PAVEXTOR-803466 format. One record per residue (C-alpha): residue in one letter; x, y, z. Coordinates in Angstrom, 1 decimal, decimal comma, always signed. Each point is the difference from the previous one (the first is absolute). Example, Ala and Ser with C-alpha at 12.3 -4.5 7.8 and 13.67 -1.06 7.14 Angstrom:
REM PAVEXTOR-803466
A / +12,3 / -4,5 / +7,8
S / +1,4 / +3,4 / -0,7
This chain:
REM PAVEXTOR-803466
M / +29,4 / -15,5 / -16,2
S / -1,5 / -2,8 / +2,1
F / -0,9 / -0,1 / +3,7
D / +2,9 / -2,5 / +0,5
A / +2,5 / +2,7 / -0,6
L / -1,2 / +2,3 / +2,8
G / +1,2 / -1,9 / +3,0
L / -3,3 / -1,1 / +1,5
A / -0,4 / -3,0 / +2,3
P / -0,3 / -3,3 / -1,9
S / -3,4 / -0,7 / +1,6
L / -1,4 / +3,3 / -1,3
L / +1,4 / -0,8 / -3,5
Q / -1,9 / -3,3 / +0,1
A / -3,2 / +1,8 / +1,1
L / +0,4 / +2,6 / -2,8
A / +0,5 / -2,8 / -2,6
S / -3,1 / -1,9 / +1,3
Q / -2,1 / +3,1 / -0,2
K / +1,3 / +0,6 / -3,6
Y / +1,8 / +3,3 / +0,7
L / +2,5 / -0,3 / -2,9
K / +2,0 / +3,3 / +0,2
P / +0,2 / +3,0 / +2,3
Y / -1,6 / +3,3 / -0,8
P / +2,4 / +3,0 / -0,4
I / -0,6 / +1,2 / +3,6
Q / +0,7 / -3,5 / +1,3
E / +3,2 / -0,3 / -2,0
K / +1,4 / +3,2 / +1,6
A / -1,5 / -0,1 / +3,5
I / +0,5 / -3,6 / +1,0
P / +3,9 / +0,1 / -0,1
A / +0,0 / +3,3 / +1,9
V / -2,4 / -1,3 / +2,7
L / +2,1 / -3,2 / +0,4
R / +3,1 / +2,2 / +0,6
R / -2,1 / +1,7 / +2,8
K / +0,2 / +3,4 / -1,8
D / -2,7 / +2,6 / +0,5
V / -2,1 / +0,3 / -3,2
L / -2,1 / +2,7 / -1,6
G / -2,1 / -1,7 / -2,7
I / -2,3 / +2,0 / -2,3
A / -2,3 / -2,2 / -2,0
K / -3,7 / +0,0 / -0,8
T / -2,5 / -2,1 / +1,8
G / -0,2 / -3,5 / -1,6
S / +3,7 / +0,1 / -1,1
G / +1,1 / -2,9 / +2,2
K / +1,5 / +2,0 / +2,8
T / -1,5 / -2,1 / +2,9
A / +2,0 / -3,1 / -1,0
S / +3,0 / +2,3 / -0,4
Y / +0,3 / +0,4 / +3,7
V / -1,9 / -3,1 / +1,3
L / +2,4 / -2,5 / -1,7
P / +3,3 / +1,5 / +1,2
I / -1,4 / +0,7 / +3,5
L / -1,0 / -3,6 / +0,4
T / +3,4 / -1,1 / -1,4
N / +1,8 / +2,1 / +2,6
L / -2,3 / -1,5 / +2,7
E / +0,7 / -3,6 / -1,1
G / +1,7 / -2,1 / +2,6
R / -0,6 / +2,5 / +2,8
I / -1,4 / -1,4 / +3,3
M / -3,2 / +2,1 / +0,4
D / -0,9 / +0,8 / +3,6
K / -3,7 / -0,4 / +0,8
S / -0,8 / +3,3 / +1,6
R / -1,7 / +3,3 / -0,8
F / +3,2 / +1,5 / -1,4
I / -0,2 / +0,0 / -3,8
S / +3,0 / -0,1 / -2,4
V / -1,6 / +1,6 / -3,1
L / -2,5 / +2,7 / -0,2
V / -1,8 / +0,9 / -3,3
L / -2,2 / +3,2 / +0,1
V / -2,7 / +0,3 / -2,7
P / -2,9 / +2,4 / -0,6
T / -3,0 / -2,3 / -0,3
R / -1,5 / -3,2 / +1,3
E / -0,1 / -1,5 / -3,5
L / +3,7 / +0,6 / -0,5
A / +0,8 / -1,4 / +3,5
I / -1,8 / -3,2 / -0,8
Q / +1,6 / -0,3 / -3,4
V / +3,6 / +0,5 / +1,3
N / -0,6 / -2,4 / +2,9
E / -1,2 / -2,6 / -2,5
V / +3,3 / +0,3 / -1,9
F / +2,0 / -0,3 / +3,3
H / -2,1 / -3,0 / +1,0
D / +0,2 / -1,8 / -3,3
F / +3,8 / +0,2 / -0,3
G / +0,8 / +0,0 / +3,8
S / -1,7 / -3,3 / +0,4
E / +2,4 / -1,5 / -2,5
L / +3,1 / +0,7 / +2,2
P / +1,3 / -2,9 / +2,1
D / -0,7 / +2,0 / +3,2
M / -3,3 / +1,6 / -0,8
V / -0,2 / +3,8 / +0,4
R / -3,2 / +1,1 / +1,6
S / -1,7 / +3,1 / -1,5
M / -3,2 / +1,9 / +0,8
A / -2,0 / +3,0 / -1,3
V / -1,6 / +2,4 / +2,4
Y / -2,4 / +2,9 / -1,0
G / -2,9 / +2,0 / +1,2
G / -3,7 / -0,5 / -0,7
V / -0,1 / -3,4 / +1,9
S / +0,2 / -1,0 / +3,7
I / +3,4 / +0,6 / +1,5
N / -0,2 / -2,9 / +2,6
P / +0,6 / -2,9 / -2,4
Q / +3,0 / +1,9 / -1,5
M / +1,4 / +0,6 / +3,5
K / -0,2 / -3,7 / +0,9
A / +1,4 / -1,2 / -3,4
L / +3,1 / +2,2 / +0,1
Y / +2,0 / -2,2 / +2,4
G / +2,8 / -1,7 / -2,0
V / -0,4 / +2,1 / -3,1
N / +3,3 / +0,7 / -1,8
V / -1,3 / +2,3 / -2,9
L / -2,7 / +2,5 / +0,6
V / -1,9 / +1,8 / -2,8
A / -2,0 / +2,9 / +1,4
T / -1,9 / +3,1 / -0,7
P / +1,4 / +2,9 / +2,2
G / -3,0 / +0,7 / +2,1
R / -0,7 / -3,6 / +1,1
L / +3,7 / -0,6 / +0,7
L / +0,1 / +2,9 / +2,4
E / -3,1 / -1,4 / +1,8
L / +1,7 / -3,3 / +0,3
V / +3,2 / +1,6 / +1,4
E / -2,0 / +1,9 / +2,5
S / -1,7 / -3,2 / +1,1
K / +3,4 / -1,6 / +0,4
A / -1,0 / -2,7 / -2,5
V / +3,1 / +0,5 / -2,1
Q / +3,5 / +1,4 / +0,6
L / +2,0 / +1,9 / -2,6
S / +3,3 / +0,4 / +1,7
A / +1,5 / -3,1 / -1,7
V / -1,0 / +0,9 / -3,6
E / +2,9 / -0,7 / -2,4
V / -1,8 / +0,8 / -3,3
L / -2,5 / +2,8 / -0,6
V / -1,9 / +0,1 / -3,3
L / -2,2 / +2,9 / -1,1
D / -2,1 / -1,3 / -2,9
E / -2,0 / +2,6 / -2,1
A / +1,5 / +2,7 / +2,1
D / -1,5 / +2,7 / -2,2
K / -3,5 / -1,3 / +0,6
M / +0,6 / -0,2 / +3,8
L / +1,0 / +3,7 / -0,1
N / -2,9 / +1,0 / -2,2
L / -2,4 / -1,8 / +2,4
G / +1,3 / +2,1 / +2,9
F / +2,1 / -2,6 / +1,8
K / +3,1 / +2,2 / +0,4
E / -0,5 / +0,7 / +3,7
E / -0,6 / -3,6 / +0,8
M / +3,0 / -1,1 / -2,0
N / +2,2 / +2,4 / +1,9
R / -1,2 / -1,4 / +3,3
I / +0,8 / -3,5 / -1,2
F / +3,5 / +1,0 / -1,1
E / +0,7 / +1,3 / +3,5
L / -0,8 / -3,5 / +1,4
L / +2,5 / -1,8 / -2,3
P / +3,6 / -0,8 / +0,8
A / +2,6 / +2,4 / -1,7
R / +1,9 / -2,9 / -1,7
R / -2,2 / -1,7 / -2,6
Q / -0,4 / -0,5 / -3,7
N / -2,5 / +2,4 / -1,6
L / -1,9 / -0,7 / -3,3
L / -2,2 / +2,6 / -1,5
F / -2,2 / -0,7 / -3,0
S / -2,2 / +2,5 / -1,7
A / -1,8 / +0,5 / -3,3
T / +1,1 / +3,6 / -0,2
L / +2,9 / +2,1 / +1,4
S / -2,0 / +2,9 / +1,5
N / +1,5 / +2,6 / +2,3
D / -1,3 / -1,8 / +3,0
V / +1,6 / -3,2 / -1,1
K / +3,3 / +1,8 / -0,6
E / -0,2 / +1,4 / +3,5
I / -0,5 / -3,4 / +1,6
N / +2,8 / -1,4 / -2,2
Q / +2,4 / +2,7 / +1,4
F / -0,5 / -0,7 / +3,7
L / -0,9 / -3,7 / -0,2
L / +2,4 / -1,6 / -2,5
N / +3,7 / -0,4 / +0,5
D / +2,0 / +0,1 / -3,3
P / -2,8 / -1,8 / -1,9
E / +0,1 / -1,9 / -3,2
V / -2,4 / +2,1 / -2,2
I / -2,0 / -2,1 / -2,5
E / -2,4 / +1,7 / -2,3
V / -2,0 / -2,1 / -2,5
K / -1,7 / +2,3 / -2,5
A / -3,7 / -0,6 / -0,6
V / -0,9 / -1,5 / -3,3
E / -3,2 / -0,2 / -1,9
E / -2,0 / -3,2 / +0,5
N / +1,2 / -2,6 / -2,6
I / -3,1 / -1,3 / -1,7
D / +1,8 / -1,5 / -3,0
Q / -0,4 / -3,5 / +1,3
I / -3,7 / +0,5 / +0,8
S / -2,6 / -1,4 / -2,5
Q / -2,9 / +2,5 / -0,1
L / -3,6 / -0,8 / -1,1
A / -3,2 / +2,0 / +0,4
Y / -3,6 / -1,2 / -0,2
F / -2,7 / +2,2 / -1,3
V / -2,9 / -0,8 / +2,4
P / -3,2 / +1,6 / +1,3
Q / +0,0 / +0,9 / +3,7
E / -2,5 / -2,7 / +0,9
K / +2,1 / -2,8 / -1,6
K / +3,2 / +0,8 / +1,8
G / -0,6 / -2,5 / +2,8
P / -0,8 / -3,0 / -2,3
L / +3,0 / +0,9 / -2,2
L / +2,3 / +0,0 / +3,0
R / -1,2 / -3,4 / +1,2
Y / +0,2 / -1,3 / -3,6
L / +3,6 / +1,0 / -0,4
I / +1,1 / -1,4 / +3,3
K / -1,7 / -3,3 / -0,5
E / +0,6 / -0,5 / -3,7
N / +3,7 / +1,0 / +0,2
N / +0,4 / -1,9 / +3,3
I / +1,5 / +3,1 / +1,6
R / +1,4 / -0,9 / +3,4
H / +1,5 / +3,3 / +1,2
V / -1,5 / +3,3 / -1,0
L / -0,2 / +3,6 / +1,4
V / -3,2 / +1,7 / -1,0
F / -0,4 / +3,8 / +0,2
T / -3,3 / +1,8 / +0,6
S / -0,7 / +3,7 / +0,3
T / -2,0 / +0,0 / +3,3
V / -0,2 / -1,9 / +3,3
Q / -3,6 / -1,1 / -0,8
K / +0,9 / -1,4 / -3,3
A / +2,9 / -1,9 / +1,5
D / -2,3 / -1,7 / +2,5
N / -2,7 / -0,7 / -2,7
V / +2,5 / -1,6 / -2,3
T / +1,5 / -2,1 / +2,8
N / -3,4 / -1,2 / +1,1
K / -1,0 / -1,0 / -3,5
L / +3,3 / -1,9 / -0,6
R / -0,6 / -1,9 / +3,2
K / -3,5 / -0,9 / -0,9
N / +1,4 / -1,4 / -3,2
G / +2,5 / -2,2 / +1,8
I / +3,0 / +2,2 / -0,5
D / +2,2 / +0,7 / +3,1
A / +0,2 / +3,8 / +0,4
E / +0,6 / +2,7 / +2,6
A / -0,3 / +3,8 / -0,2
I / +2,5 / +2,4 / +1,5
H / -0,9 / +3,6 / +0,5
S / -0,1 / +2,7 / +2,7
K / -3,4 / -1,1 / +1,4
K / +1,4 / -3,4 / +0,9
G / +1,4 / -0,7 / +3,5
Q / +3,7 / +0,1 / +0,4
N / +0,3 / -3,7 / +0,8
T / -2,2 / -1,0 / -2,9
R / +2,2 / +2,1 / -2,4
I / +3,2 / -1,5 / +1,4
E / -1,3 / -3,6 / -0,3
A / -1,4 / +0,5 / -3,5
L / +3,2 / +1,6 / -1,3
S / +2,2 / -2,7 / +1,7
D / -2,1 / -2,8 / -1,5
F / +0,2 / +1,5 / -3,5
K / +3,7 / +0,6 / +0,1
R / +0,6 / -3,6 / +1,1
G / -2,3 / -1,4 / -2,7
R / -2,7 / -1,2 / +2,3
L / -2,6 / +2,4 / -1,4
R / -1,0 / -0,2 / -3,6
V / -1,5 / +3,5 / -0,5
L / +0,8 / +3,3 / +1,8
V / -2,4 / +2,9 / -0,8
A / +1,5 / +3,4 / +0,9
T / -0,6 / +3,7 / -0,3
D / +2,9 / +2,3 / -1,0
L / +0,2 / +1,3 / +3,6
L / +1,8 / -3,1 / +1,2
A / +1,5 / -1,2 / -3,4
R / +3,4 / +1,5 / +0,6
G / +0,6 / -2,3 / +3,0
I / -0,4 / -3,1 / -2,3
D / +3,4 / -1,0 / -1,3
I / +0,1 / -3,6 / -1,2
E / +3,0 / -1,2 / -2,0
F / -1,9 / -2,7 / -2,0
L / -3,5 / +1,1 / -0,7
P / -1,3 / -1,3 / -3,4
Y / -3,2 / +2,0 / -0,4
V / -1,4 / +3,5 / +0,7
I / -3,6 / +0,9 / -1,0
N / -1,3 / +3,6 / -0,2
Y / -3,7 / -0,7 / +0,8
D / -0,3 / +3,9 / +0,0
L / +2,5 / +2,3 / -1,7
P / +2,1 / +2,3 / +2,3
R / -0,3 / +3,8 / -0,2
S / +3,4 / +0,6 / -1,5
P / +2,4 / -1,6 / -2,5
K / +2,7 / +0,0 / +2,7
D / -2,2 / -2,1 / +2,3
Y / -0,8 / -2,3 / -2,9
V / +3,7 / -0,7 / -0,5
H / +0,6 / -0,4 / +3,7
R / -2,9 / -2,5 / +0,2
I / +1,0 / -2,2 / -2,9
G / +3,6 / +0,2 / +1,3
R / -0,9 / -2,3 / +2,9
T / +0,5 / -2,8 / -2,5
G / +2,9 / -0,7 / -2,4
R / +2,6 / +0,4 / +2,7
A / +3,4 / -1,6 / +0,5
D / +0,4 / -0,8 / -3,7
A / -3,3 / -2,0 / +0,1
K / -2,7 / +0,5 / -2,6
G / -3,4 / +1,3 / +1,2
D / -3,5 / +0,6 / -1,3
A / -2,0 / +3,1 / +0,5
I / -3,7 / +0,1 / -0,9
S / -2,3 / +3,0 / +0,0
F / -3,8 / +0,3 / -0,3
I / -1,1 / +2,9 / -2,2
T / -3,6 / +1,2 / +0,1
P / -1,4 / +2,4 / -2,6
E / +0,5 / +2,8 / +2,5
D / +3,7 / -1,0 / +0,4
Q / +1,0 / +0,1 / -3,7
H / +1,3 / +3,5 / -0,2
H / +1,8 / -0,2 / +3,3
F / +1,7 / -3,3 / -1,1
K / +1,2 / +1,6 / -3,2
V / +1,6 / +2,7 / +2,1
I / +1,7 / -2,7 / +2,2
Q / +1,4 / -1,8 / -3,1
K / +1,3 / +3,3 / -1,5
K / +1,7 / +1,0 / +3,2
M / +1,4 / -3,6 / +0,4
G / +1,2 / +0,1 / -3,6
K / -1,2 / -3,5 / -0,6
P / -3,3 / -1,2 / -1,7
V / -2,0 / -2,7 / +1,7
T / -1,9 / -2,7 / -1,9
M / -3,8 / +0,2 / +0,5
I / -2,3 / -3,0 / +0,1
D / -3,8 / +0,4 / -0,2
S / -1,6 / -2,0 / +2,8
E / -3,2 / -0,2 / -2,0
N / +1,5 / -3,0 / -1,8
I / +0,5 / -1,9 / +3,3
D / -2,7 / -2,2 / +1,4
L / -0,3 / +1,2 / +3,6
K / -3,1 / -2,0 / +0,9
G / +0,5 / -1,9 / +3,3
Y / +2,7 / +2,4 / +1,2
């Protein structure tokens, strides 16, 4: 099935084609028509399965042609558990909403930053993506009104409940109009999610996409046997000699991520590190630049790796091996998506050899090893 068959606005179909989105994911195939019919939806699908576009695209289609009042009354409210997800969802709304003839204005609001700029910027916003706590602060400050909300989306509802947002969410529900479309998306169908479903959703379309193992068949894997002290020169050699323009590099620690990034920059390679010690705005900017192809190398720790979903990423390099085979598969699965081929490269020190054998055994696939001793790394 193609996106053309789902009933989306022509301008959005053009945007999908220009961004090389060739066919919908399973959750999108089923959810988009239901949302377009203004049905309530309960969608169960893992993170990274394409569920954001499954509600963004039909919501924007339903908003197309509407005359949007410039006020503090929003039409669409999306509740999310974290700042990172709020920013990612808003980016999707912005990227596609700007393609509509009458541009839909979206905004993300979240805690951890000053509330005043958010209060000022909310005037004229049509779609608001928010974390529950900050949203309630903005409501109390009369910076936003929820009485005209037509569509409510709960994205990663299970995570919001696990993080203790249930009380805040209930307070928000009380502020919303009774007649509205409700869309609930979750990675799991826990008892708490079932409870919300029962009192929030009205005769919902239930869509469950079973989780599948990462498909690594299209990923070409290579491993380089290398002493610890030569990892840096080998990384720079591979990037330069292969003219790698877009690569995600994994390290085991924050300190290593910063060291690798600094050495890359000193050698004329555009790179940024993303990890928990970086400021929020710095992380947001680096991730956005990388996703849009404006940054050549992103160096990441596993802590933030699960928020990095890029449809066309040609290279992943394991500068350090992860602790578990499952994490290894998840890492290399960042490449080789959407039927595109990808390359995964791992650096194996003498101390890593046994662990890497375990990874290969668990993965059920041998990886070709190359001895870096035969590579001239002088000058790198």
